Structure formats: structure tokens, C-alpha cells
N, C-alpha and C positions, 0 to 999 in steps of 0.2 A: 504494500500500500504506500502510495507516495506521501510525503510529508504533508502536502496540502490536503489530500484526502483524509488523512488522519486528523488534521486540524479541523476539517469540516465535521467529522464524526464527533470529535471532542466538543465542539461548539454546540452541536445538536443535542448531545447528551446533557450538557450543562443547562440548556434551555428547557429540555423536558423535565429534568430533575428539579428545576427551580419553579416550574409552573405552579401557581396557586399559593406559593409561600408568601408570607407577609414580612420577610426579613430583609428585603432589598436584594436578594440573590438573583431574582428574575431580571431586575433592572441592570444588574451587573453583567449578567449573561447576554442580555440584549446589546449592551454597550460593547462588549467584547466581540460579538458577532458583527456589529456594524463597523468596528475598527478593522476587522478582517476584510469585510466587503470593500472598505475604502482602500485597503492595501491592494486588492484586486483591481479596483478602478485606477489607482495610480499606475499600476503596471500596464494596464490597457492604454491609458493616456500617454504613457511614455513611448508607445509604438505609433502614435498618431503624429503626422507631420505638423510642425508648428506653423501657425498662420503667419503672423508678422511680428515685428519687434515688440509690439505691445501685448502679444499673446492672443490676439483675436483669431477667430476661426479662419481657415484658409478659404478662398473662394471655391464655390462648388464647380465641378466640371459640368459640361452641358448634359451629360447623361446621369448625373448623380442626384439621388433623392435627398432632400434635406432631412427626412425622417430617419435616415440611417446614421446620423451623427450621434 
């Protein structure tokens, strides 16, 4: 199992275990899951070409859909 898959299973186990508890553990598990999601998004964004010097989106090509951004 890859490290990332193991991390996903760990996060899901923590969410399921904390469900319904009133001790703040569910909120912690959700925050940890979102942190991991943001790590994924950062990795995905690092593969996207940069737009301009101010970080704006690059212009769309004529056959490119804006919904795929």
C-alpha cells in the first residue's frame, strides 16, 4: 500500500472513530483531512503552468473549456 493510500485509510479511520463524540476529536479529524486535501491541491497546482507575473490564470486556448480549470 502506498504511503498516500495508507494516509487516506488513517484519515478515514480517524473520522469514523470520532463521529458522534463531543470531545473535539471529530473537528480535529476533519481539520487533518482537509490539511491533506490541501496538500493534494498544492501538488496538483504545482503541475499547472503559471499564468503571468502576478499569478493570474493563463489565457484559455480556443478549444479549452473554462470549467476544466
